[in-house]
N, C-alpha and C positions, 0 to 999 in steps of 0.2 A: 623862667623865674629871674628875675634880677637879683644877682649873688653878692653885687656888692652893695644894692640898697638894702636889702637882707640885714646884710655885716652890719650898717651903719644903723638899720634901727636894732639891731639885735645892742648894739656899742651904746644906744641909747639908755636900753632897758638896764646894761648893766649900772650905768652911769645913776641911775634911777634906783639901784639897789634891788632890779629884779630879773637878776641872772644868777645860777648856782650852774657850778661844773662838778665833774666826778662822781661816777657810778653810785655809789653810797646815798650821796647830796641828792643826788636824782630824784632816784627813787623815795628817798623819806619824803621832798617836795609834791609829787605827786599829785596830790590833793588841790594844791594850790599852784598849778601849774596850765598855763593855757595850751605850749605846746613846747614839744621838745626838737631841737636840729643836731643829726647826727654829720659830722664831717665825711666828705667822700671817701677818704681812706682812713677809716677806724675797719678794724678788724671784724669777720664776721662773726667772732663768738658777741663783740660788743654790741653792733649792730643788733643780732637776733636777741640778746639780754634787754637792751632796752625798749626794743621795738615789744617784744613781749611784754614786758612790765606796762608800759604807756598802753598798749594792747585791753591789758586785764585792769587799767584804772581808765580807760576810757578818753584819752591824751591824744590830743593828733602826733604825731611823730614821723619827723621825712629826713631823709638822708638830702643836704643840699650840694651844691655844686663848689664847695670849697674845703679844702686840707684843714687839716687839725691846727695847720701853722696859721692860716689866716682865721678858721675860728680863735685860736687863742688873741692873735692881736685884738681883732673886733672884742673882744670881753675885757682886755687887758692884761693878758695871762702872758707870761713869760714863757710856761713849758706849753708842749702840745696838747692841744684839747680834741678829743675824740665826741663830745657830747656835751649841750648844755642845754638845760630847762628856763624856758623863759616865764616869771612868775606871773598872774594876774593882777592886775591893775599898778604896776611897775612900769612909767616908760610909757612907749608906743607900743605894748605887749601886745593888743586887740589889733593892730596894723601888719602885725610880724603874724600872726596867729591868720588875719586875712588873705598872707600872702602865699603861704603855704596852703592854707584849705583852694584858693585857687587854683595853685600849680596841680595840685590832685585832681579837681575837677576836669581841668585841660585833660590830663592822663587818662581819666574816665570816658571820656568821649568818643 
């Protein structure tokens, strides 16, 4: 997966109002979320809790090749960001989902 391209798309989604961050906000928005991205250096607890919630909601969730600082930079945040949810219909959300779905398909082949 091209992490830089993915982060650019996430940034465009953010500018369109289609990205949320923070565990509670992500959990509340799962019904309208197309995918959740987790930073490569997120804690094991964050990864487990986030992936469990996503699995229960049927939302794709993937750990990306960017750390918390790069993910935060992509969404215009000044503090580190362990995970973000990309909301449906906002910016290139479908392109982000396609990128992570393609990456997961490559791993299972």
